[in-house]
DRENDREN-359332 format. One record per residue (C-alpha): residue number from 1; x, y, z. Coordinates in steps of 0.2 Angstrom, whole numbers, padded with zeros to 4 digits. Last residue first. Layout:
! DRENDREN-359332
@num: NUM&c1: X&c2: Y&c3: Z $
...
This chain:
! DRENDREN-359332
@num: 286&c1: 0061&c2: 0313&c3: -0054 $
@num: 285&c1: 0046&c2: 0316&c3: -0065 $
@num: 284&c1: 0034&c2: 0299&c3: -0066 $
@num: 283&c1: 0037&c2: 0286&c3: -0078 $
@num: 282&c1: 0048&c2: 0275&c3: -0073 $
@num: 281&c1: 0038&c2: 0275&c3: -0055 $
@num: 280&c1: 0022&c2: 0268&c3: -0066 $
@num: 279&c1: 0033&c2: 0258&c3: -0076 $
@num: 278&c1: 0040&c2: 0249&c3: -0060 $
@num: 277&c1: 0021&c2: 0249&c3: -0054 $
@num: 276&c1: 0013&c2: 0241&c3: -0070 $
@num: 275&c1: 0028&c2: 0225&c3: -0070 $
@num: 274&c1: 0026&c2: 0222&c3: -0051 $
@num: 273&c1: 0007&c2: 0220&c3: -0052 $
@num: 272&c1: 0008&c2: 0210&c3: -0067 $
@num: 271&c1: 0022&c2: 0198&c3: -0058 $
@num: 270&c1: 0009&c2: 0197&c3: -0041 $
@num: 269&c1: 0003&c2: 0178&c3: -0045 $
@num: 268&c1: 0021&c2: 0174&c3: -0046 $
@num: 267&c1: 0024&c2: 0164&c3: -0062 $
@num: 266&c1: 0021&c2: 0145&c3: -0064 $
@num: 265&c1: 0029&c2: 0141&c3: -0081 $
@num: 264&c1: 0035&c2: 0156&c3: -0091 $
@num: 263&c1: 0049&c2: 0160&c3: -0080 $
@num: 262&c1: 0051&c2: 0179&c3: -0076 $
@num: 261&c1: 0061&c2: 0193&c3: -0084 $
@num: 260&c1: 0057&c2: 0212&c3: -0079 $
@num: 259&c1: 0066&c2: 0224&c3: -0093 $
@num: 258&c1: 0078&c2: 0236&c3: -0094 $
@num: 257&c1: 0084&c2: 0242&c3: -0113 $
@num: 256&c1: 0099&c2: 0248&c3: -0116 $
@num: 255&c1: 0101&c2: 0265&c3: -0125 $
@num: 254&c1: 0113&c2: 0263&c3: -0140 $
@num: 253&c1: 0131&c2: 0271&c3: -0139 $
@num: 252&c1: 0136&c2: 0286&c3: -0150 $
@num: 251&c1: 0140&c2: 0298&c3: -0138 $
@num: 250&c1: 0144&c2: 0290&c3: -0121 $
@num: 249&c1: 0141&c2: 0300&c3: -0105 $
@num: 248&c1: 0156&c2: 0301&c3: -0095 $
@num: 247&c1: 0159&c2: 0290&c3: -0077 $
@num: 246&c1: 0175&c2: 0293&c3: -0067 $
@num: 245&c1: 0181&c2: 0278&c3: -0055 $
@num: 244&c1: 0193&c2: 0281&c3: -0042 $
@num: 243&c1: 0182&c2: 0287&c3: -0028 $
@num: 242&c1: 0169&c2: 0273&c3: -0032 $
@num: 241&c1: 0152&c2: 0277&c3: -0038 $
@num: 240&c1: 0141&c2: 0261&c3: -0039 $
@num: 239&c1: 0123&c2: 0268&c3: -0037 $
@num: 238&c1: 0122&c2: 0282&c3: -0049 $
@num: 237&c1: 0135&c2: 0278&c3: -0062 $
@num: 236&c1: 0128&c2: 0260&c3: -0062 $
@num: 235&c1: 0110&c2: 0268&c3: -0065 $
@num: 234&c1: 0118&c2: 0277&c3: -0080 $
@num: 233&c1: 0123&c2: 0260&c3: -0089 $
@num: 232&c1: 0138&c2: 0251&c3: -0093 $
@num: 231&c1: 0156&c2: 0254&c3: -0104 $
@num: 230&c1: 0173&c2: 0248&c3: -0095 $
@num: 229&c1: 0190&c2: 0255&c3: -0096 $
@num: 228&c1: 0206&c2: 0247&c3: -0093 $
@num: 227&c1: 0219&c2: 0242&c3: -0079 $
@num: 226&c1: 0221&c2: 0258&c3: -0072 $
@num: 225&c1: 0217&c2: 0254&c3: -0054 $
@num: 224&c1: 0201&c2: 0261&c3: -0053 $
@num: 223&c1: 0195&c2: 0253&c3: -0071 $
@num: 222&c1: 0201&c2: 0235&c3: -0060 $
@num: 221&c1: 0193&c2: 0239&c3: -0045 $
@num: 220&c1: 0176&c2: 0244&c3: -0053 $
@num: 219&c1: 0176&c2: 0229&c3: -0063 $
@num: 218&c1: 0179&c2: 0218&c3: -0048 $
@num: 217&c1: 0165&c2: 0226&c3: -0039 $
@num: 216&c1: 0153&c2: 0224&c3: -0051 $
@num: 215&c1: 0156&c2: 0204&c3: -0054 $
@num: 214&c1: 0167&c2: 0190&c3: -0064 $
@num: 213&c1: 0181&c2: 0200&c3: -0072 $
@num: 212&c1: 0186&c2: 0199&c3: -0089 $
@num: 211&c1: 0200&c2: 0210&c3: -0097 $
@num: 210&c1: 0200&c2: 0217&c3: -0115 $
@num: 209&c1: 0213&c2: 0219&c3: -0128 $
@num: 208&c1: 0210&c2: 0224&c3: -0147 $
@num: 207&c1: 0195&c2: 0234&c3: -0143 $
@num: 206&c1: 0182&c2: 0233&c3: -0157 $
@num: 205&c1: 0185&c2: 0246&c3: -0173 $
@num: 204&c1: 0186&c2: 0236&c3: -0187 $
@num: 203&c1: 0168&c2: 0229&c3: -0186 $
@num: 202&c1: 0157&c2: 0242&c3: -0175 $
@num: 201&c1: 0158&c2: 0241&c3: -0158 $
@num: 200&c1: 0146&c2: 0234&c3: -0146 $
@num: 199&c1: 0150&c2: 0217&c3: -0152 $
@num: 198&c1: 0166&c2: 0219&c3: -0140 $
@num: 197&c1: 0152&c2: 0213&c3: -0125 $
@num: 196&c1: 0143&c2: 0224&c3: -0113 $
@num: 195&c1: 0128&c2: 0215&c3: -0104 $
@num: 194&c1: 0138&c2: 0210&c3: -0087 $
@num: 193&c1: 0133&c2: 0196&c3: -0076 $
@num: 192&c1: 0146&c2: 0183&c3: -0079 $
@num: 191&c1: 0157&c2: 0190&c3: -0092 $
@num: 190&c1: 0160&c2: 0207&c3: -0084 $
@num: 189&c1: 0171&c2: 0216&c3: -0096 $
@num: 188&c1: 0185&c2: 0228&c3: -0093 $
@num: 187&c1: 0191&c2: 0237&c3: -0110 $
@num: 186&c1: 0210&c2: 0239&c3: -0112 $
@num: 185&c1: 0211&c2: 0255&c3: -0121 $
@num: 184&c1: 0211&c2: 0261&c3: -0139 $
@num: 183&c1: 0192&c2: 0255&c3: -0141 $
@num: 182&c1: 0186&c2: 0267&c3: -0128 $
@num: 181&c1: 0191&c2: 0282&c3: -0140 $
@num: 180&c1: 0181&c2: 0274&c3: -0154 $
@num: 179&c1: 0167&c2: 0270&c3: -0140 $
@num: 178&c1: 0164&c2: 0291&c3: -0142 $
@num: 177&c1: 0168&c2: 0300&c3: -0124 $
@num: 176&c1: 0160&c2: 0315&c3: -0116 $
@num: 175&c1: 0164&c2: 0330&c3: -0103 $
@num: 174&c1: 0184&c2: 0325&c3: -0106 $
@num: 173&c1: 0195&c2: 0327&c3: -0091 $
@num: 172&c1: 0193&c2: 0310&c3: -0086 $
@num: 171&c1: 0200&c2: 0301&c3: -0103 $
@num: 170&c1: 0217&c2: 0308&c3: -0096 $
@num: 169&c1: 0217&c2: 0297&c3: -0082 $
@num: 168&c1: 0214&c2: 0303&c3: -0062 $
@num: 167&c1: 0197&c2: 0293&c3: -0062 $
@num: 166&c1: 0200&c2: 0279&c3: -0071 $
@num: 165&c1: 0186&c2: 0277&c3: -0084 $
@num: 164&c1: 0169&c2: 0272&c3: -0082 $
@num: 163&c1: 0159&c2: 0275&c3: -0100 $
@num: 162&c1: 0142&c2: 0280&c3: -0099 $
@num: 161&c1: 0127&c2: 0271&c3: -0107 $
@num: 160&c1: 0107&c2: 0278&c3: -0109 $
@num: 159&c1: 0094&c2: 0268&c3: -0101 $
@num: 158&c1: 0078&c2: 0262&c3: -0107 $
@num: 157&c1: 0062&c2: 0259&c3: -0098 $
@num: 156&c1: 0052&c2: 0243&c3: -0091 $
@num: 155&c1: 0051&c2: 0231&c3: -0105 $
@num: 154&c1: 0043&c2: 0215&c3: -0100 $
@num: 153&c1: 0049&c2: 0198&c3: -0104 $
@num: 152&c1: 0046&c2: 0179&c3: -0102 $
@num: 151&c1: 0059&c2: 0166&c3: -0099 $
@num: 150&c1: 0058&c2: 0147&c3: -0104 $
@num: 149&c1: 0073&c2: 0149&c3: -0115 $
@num: 148&c1: 0085&c2: 0162&c3: -0112 $
@num: 147&c1: 0086&c2: 0174&c3: -0127 $
@num: 146&c1: 0087&c2: 0190&c3: -0116 $
@num: 145&c1: 0092&c2: 0205&c3: -0123 $
@num: 144&c1: 0100&c2: 0220&c3: -0114 $
@num: 143&c1: 0097&c2: 0223&c3: -0094 $
@num: 142&c1: 0089&c2: 0211&c3: -0083 $
@num: 141&c1: 0078&c2: 0214&c3: -0067 $
@num: 140&c1: 0072&c2: 0198&c3: -0061 $
@num: 139&c1: 0058&c2: 0188&c3: -0056 $
@num: 138&c1: 0054&c2: 0175&c3: -0045 $
@num: 137&c1: 0071&c2: 0170&c3: -0035 $
@num: 136&c1: 0082&c2: 0157&c3: -0033 $
@num: 135&c1: 0076&c2: 0146&c3: -0046 $
@num: 134&c1: 0091&c2: 0143&c3: -0055 $
@num: 133&c1: 0084&c2: 0149&c3: -0071 $
@num: 132&c1: 0080&c2: 0167&c3: -0060 $
@num: 131&c1: 0095&c2: 0168&c3: -0052 $
@num: 130&c1: 0101&c2: 0185&c3: -0058 $
@num: 129&c1: 0098&c2: 0182&c3: -0077 $
@num: 128&c1: 0117&c2: 0183&c3: -0082 $
@num: 127&c1: 0124&c2: 0178&c3: -0064 $
@num: 126&c1: 0128&c2: 0187&c3: -0050 $
@num: 125&c1: 0115&c2: 0189&c3: -0038 $
@num: 124&c1: 0108&c2: 0203&c3: -0029 $
@num: 123&c1: 0090&c2: 0200&c3: -0020 $
@num: 122&c1: 0078&c2: 0212&c3: -0019 $
@num: 121&c1: 0063&c2: 0205&c3: -0007 $
@num: 120&c1: 0045&c2: 0211&c3: -0010 $
@num: 119&c1: 0032&c2: 0207&c3: 0004 $
@num: 118&c1: 0015&c2: 0203&c3: -0003 $
@num: 117&c1: 0002&c2: 0208&c3: 0010 $
@num: 116&c1: 0007&c2: 0226&c3: 0012 $
@num: 115&c1: 0005&c2: 0228&c3: -0011 $
@num: 114&c1: 0001&c2: 0247&c3: -0011 $
@num: 113&c1: 0010&c2: 0255&c3: 0003 $
@num: 112&c1: 0025&c2: 0242&c3: 0003 $
@num: 111&c1: 0024&c2: 0244&c3: -0017 $
@num: 110&c1: 0026&c2: 0261&c3: -0015 $
@num: 109&c1: 0042&c2: 0260&c3: -0004 $
@num: 108&c1: 0051&c2: 0248&c3: -0015 $
@num: 107&c1: 0049&c2: 0256&c3: -0032 $
@num: 106&c1: 0053&c2: 0272&c3: -0025 $
@num: 105&c1: 0070&c2: 0265&c3: -0019 $
@num: 104&c1: 0074&c2: 0256&c3: -0035 $
@num: 103&c1: 0067&c2: 0271&c3: -0046 $
@num: 102&c1: 0087&c2: 0278&c3: -0047 $
@num: 101&c1: 0093&c2: 0262&c3: -0055 $
@num: 100&c1: 0080&c2: 0249&c3: -0056 $
@num: 99&c1: 0093&c2: 0233&c3: -0048 $
@num: 98&c1: 0111&c2: 0241&c3: -0051 $
@num: 97&c1: 0123&c2: 0225&c3: -0051 $
@num: 96&c1: 0115&c2: 0207&c3: -0054 $
@num: 95&c1: 0098&c2: 0209&c3: -0050 $
@num: 94&c1: 0084&c2: 0197&c3: -0042 $
@num: 93&c1: 0066&c2: 0202&c3: -0037 $
@num: 92&c1: 0060&c2: 0188&c3: -0024 $
@num: 91&c1: 0041&c2: 0189&c3: -0023 $
@num: 90&c1: 0035&c2: 0184&c3: -0004 $
@num: 89&c1: 0020&c2: 0173&c3: -0003 $
@num: 88&c1: 0004&c2: 0185&c3: 0003 $
@num: 87&c1: -0004&c2: 0182&c3: -0010 $
@num: 86&c1: -0003&c2: 0163&c3: -0012 $
@num: 85&c1: -0008&c2: 0162&c3: 0005 $
@num: 84&c1: -0026&c2: 0165&c3: 0001 $
@num: 83&c1: -0026&c2: 0152&c3: -0013 $
@num: 82&c1: -0020&c2: 0140&c3: 0002 $
@num: 81&c1: -0016&c2: 0124&c3: -0007 $
@num: 80&c1: 0004&c2: 0126&c3: -0003 $
@num: 79&c1: -0002&c2: 0130&c3: 0015 $
@num: 78&c1: -0012&c2: 0115&c3: 0017 $
@num: 77&c1: 0002&c2: 0104&c3: 0010 $
@num: 76&c1: 0014&c2: 0113&c3: 0022 $
@num: 75&c1: 0005&c2: 0110&c3: 0036 $
@num: 74&c1: 0004&c2: 0092&c3: 0031 $
@num: 73&c1: 0022&c2: 0089&c3: 0029 $
@num: 72&c1: 0027&c2: 0099&c3: 0046 $
@num: 71&c1: 0015&c2: 0088&c3: 0057 $
@num: 70&c1: 0021&c2: 0072&c3: 0049 $
@num: 69&c1: 0038&c2: 0077&c3: 0052 $
@num: 68&c1: 0034&c2: 0083&c3: 0072 $
@num: 67&c1: 0023&c2: 0065&c3: 0074 $
@num: 66&c1: 0036&c2: 0055&c3: 0068 $
@num: 65&c1: 0049&c2: 0059&c3: 0083 $
@num: 64&c1: 0034&c2: 0056&c3: 0095 $
@num: 63&c1: 0030&c2: 0041&c3: 0086 $
@num: 62&c1: 0047&c2: 0034&c3: 0086 $
@num: 61&c1: 0048&c2: 0036&c3: 0105 $
@num: 60&c1: 0032&c2: 0026&c3: 0105 $
@num: 59&c1: 0016&c2: 0036&c3: 0107 $
@num: 58&c1: 0003&c2: 0031&c3: 0120 $
@num: 57&c1: -0014&c2: 0021&c3: 0122 $
@num: 56&c1: -0020&c2: 0019&c3: 0137 $
@num: 55&c1: -0025&c2: 0002&c3: 0143 $
@num: 54&c1: -0006&c2: -0004&c3: 0140 $
@num: 53&c1: 0003&c2: -0015&c3: 0126 $
@num: 52&c1: -0005&c2: -0003&c3: 0112 $
@num: 51&c1: 0012&c2: 0008&c3: 0109 $
@num: 50&c1: 0009&c2: 0018&c3: 0094 $
@num: 49&c1: 0021&c2: 0024&c3: 0082 $
@num: 48&c1: 0030&c2: 0006&c3: 0079 $
@num: 47&c1: 0043&c2: 0004&c3: 0066 $
@num: 46&c1: 0045&c2: -0001&c3: 0049 $
@num: 45&c1: 0039&c2: 0015&c3: 0042 $
@num: 44&c1: 0030&c2: 0009&c3: 0028 $
@num: 43&c1: 0022&c2: -0005&c3: 0041 $
@num: 42&c1: 0018&c2: 0008&c3: 0053 $
@num: 41&c1: 0010&c2: 0019&c3: 0041 $
@num: 40&c1: 0001&c2: 0004&c3: 0037 $
@num: 39&c1: -0007&c2: 0001&c3: 0054 $
@num: 38&c1: -0011&c2: 0017&c3: 0058 $
@num: 37&c1: -0022&c2: 0018&c3: 0041 $
@num: 36&c1: -0028&c2: 0000&c3: 0047 $
@num: 35&c1: -0033&c2: 0006&c3: 0063 $
@num: 34&c1: -0041&c2: 0022&c3: 0057 $
@num: 33&c1: -0051&c2: 0014&c3: 0045 $
@num: 32&c1: -0057&c2: 0001&c3: 0058 $
@num: 31&c1: -0062&c2: 0016&c3: 0069 $
@num: 30&c1: -0075&c2: 0021&c3: 0057 $
@num: 29&c1: -0073&c2: 0039&c3: 0049 $
@num: 28&c1: -0079&c2: 0057&c3: 0054 $
@num: 27&c1: -0062&c2: 0063&c3: 0058 $
@num: 26&c1: -0064&c2: 0069&c3: 0076 $
@num: 25&c1: -0076&c2: 0052&c3: 0079 $
@num: 24&c1: -0061&c2: 0041&c3: 0072 $
@num: 23&c1: -0049&c2: 0050&c3: 0082 $
@num: 22&c1: -0058&c2: 0049&c3: 0098 $
@num: 21&c1: -0062&c2: 0029&c3: 0096 $
@num: 20&c1: -0042&c2: 0027&c3: 0090 $
@num: 19&c1: -0038&c2: 0036&c3: 0106 $
@num: 18&c1: -0023&c2: 0046&c3: 0111 $
@num: 17&c1: -0032&c2: 0061&c3: 0104 $
@num: 16&c1: -0018&c2: 0073&c3: 0098 $
@num: 15&c1: -0008&c2: 0056&c3: 0092 $
@num: 14&c1: -0022&c2: 0047&c3: 0084 $
@num: 13&c1: -0028&c2: 0063&c3: 0076 $
@num: 12&c1: -0009&c2: 0065&c3: 0070 $
@num: 11&c1: -0009&c2: 0046&c3: 0064 $
@num: 10&c1: -0025&c2: 0049&c3: 0054 $
@num: 9&c1: -0019&c2: 0064&c3: 0045 $
@num: 8&c1: -0002&c2: 0056&c3: 0040 $
@num: 7&c1: -0012&c2: 0042&c3: 0034 $
@num: 6&c1: -0024&c2: 0055&c3: 0025 $
@num: 5&c1: -0010&c2: 0059&c3: 0015 $
@num: 4&c1: -0005&c2: 0046&c3: 0007 $
@num: 3&c1: 0006&c2: 0029&c3: 0008 $
@num: 2&c1: 0007&c2: 0016&c3: -0006 $
@num: 1&c1: 0000&c2: 0001&c3: -0001 $
């Protein structure tokens, strides 16, 4: 016999009532059905859960240990099927380095007021999908094109690109820079979570030297140390300041789409609300 949820429910009733008769009455079933379920569960586990040797029924040591596990399993099952709790489940929002840029704090504050029953948890995870494909988050803020199978995206807004250069270098003295001037230097690329690749430059004008790093912190450190230059978005300039790095506008780089992405299968029920609020916050004057 396979063990089903009813076996656990029957056992928990017996454990609480310490009587098969009272457990059956509570469950509105017959005493033999409770006894058979209990016996089947004990056979499956290979141990006695209930001591029947005395006049008063009692749990064995194994029964007491199993009671906690059975209660946790039944509670998890009931919670999973509680539609009301779905609306209260936290919405885990991943990002790799800049979240929603200047709109991050306004979004978090507005979400707390407008959706108090659904906590919004912001998580920084250094990979291309900010933990989305690994199941660590329910949605992610991503920049640039997203072609990962199984993901759905919605455009929130666009951002301009900026150059990141060494603060005491000659490029920092210029008010703005073209891509060609950066190509003459080694370019620092975050190949784990970044969006910049040599394809940003036109054929024939791409950088001849690159330096790869694995996260934003190492990217900033390399540029501050004079090992190269970088390209990112305006949000990076606002949120990731560094005394050794100066940001300058890029005159000929296309804007970057900022997307909300989520898995196509079983999306969090608050995804649509998050998209709508993020778009409203981004459209409001700062």
